[in-house]
C-alpha positions in Angstrom: -41.2 -3.5 21.2 -38.3 -3.6 23.5 -35.7 -5.3 21.1 -36.7 -2.1 18.5 -36.1 0.5 21.5 -32.5 -1.2 22.9 -31.1 -1.5 19.2 -31.7 1.6 18.4 -31.0 3.3 21.4 -27.9 0.8 21.6 -26.6 1.3 25.3 -29.1 1.8 28.7 -28.1 2.7 32.0 -30.6 0.5 33.3 -33.5 -1.4 33.2 -35.5 1.5 34.8 -34.4 3.2 31.8 -35.3 0.9 29.3 -38.8 1.1 30.4 -38.7 4.2 30.6 -37.7 5.0 27.2 -40.3 2.3 25.9 -43.6 3.7 23.8 -45.8 1.0 26.1 -45.9 0.4 29.3 -45.3 -3.5 30.4 -44.7 -5.6 33.5 -41.3 -5.7 35.2 -41.8 -9.7 34.9 -42.0 -9.4 31.2 -39.2 -7.2 30.9 -37.4 -9.3 32.7 -38.1 -12.7 30.4 -37.7 -10.9 27.2 -34.4 -9.3 28.6 -33.8 -13.6 29.5 -34.7 -14.1 25.9 -32.4 -11.5 24.0 -29.3 -12.3 26.4 -30.2 -16.3 25.5 -30.2 -15.3 21.7 -26.8 -13.1 21.9 -28.3 -9.8 21.0 -28.3 -7.8 24.2 -25.3 -7.5 26.8 -26.5 -7.3 30.4 -23.9 -5.5 32.4 -23.3 -6.3 36.6 -24.3 -2.8 37.0 -27.8 -3.4 35.5 -26.5 -1.7 31.9 -28.9 -2.9 28.8 -26.0 -3.1 25.5 -27.1 -4.1 21.7 -24.1 -6.1 20.6 -26.1 -8.2 18.1 -24.7 -7.3 14.3 -27.4 -6.6 12.0 -25.9 -4.0 10.4 -25.8 -5.2 6.7 -22.6 -2.5 5.5 -20.7 -4.2 8.4 -21.7 -7.8 7.8 -20.8 -7.0 3.8 -17.3 -6.0 5.0 -16.7 -8.9 7.0 -17.7 -11.2 4.7 -15.3 -9.7 2.1 -12.4 -9.1 4.7 -9.5 -11.5 4.1 -8.7 -14.2 6.8 -5.7 -13.5 8.6 -4.0 -16.7 10.5 
């Protein structure tokens, strides 16, 4: 649920804004655990200012473009 919400929105200015955007309420400690996991798996970036940004490339069109593009040396 948290991953889907971040993926659809793209950027949240704070963890509190993310908590408010979730369809169901979760505890803050649970949210921190989920964000730690998502950051470790390189799906999100946690900024120094508390922002949460989706960085994982899961767009099929982008992945196809990257696969078909020539390698520059």
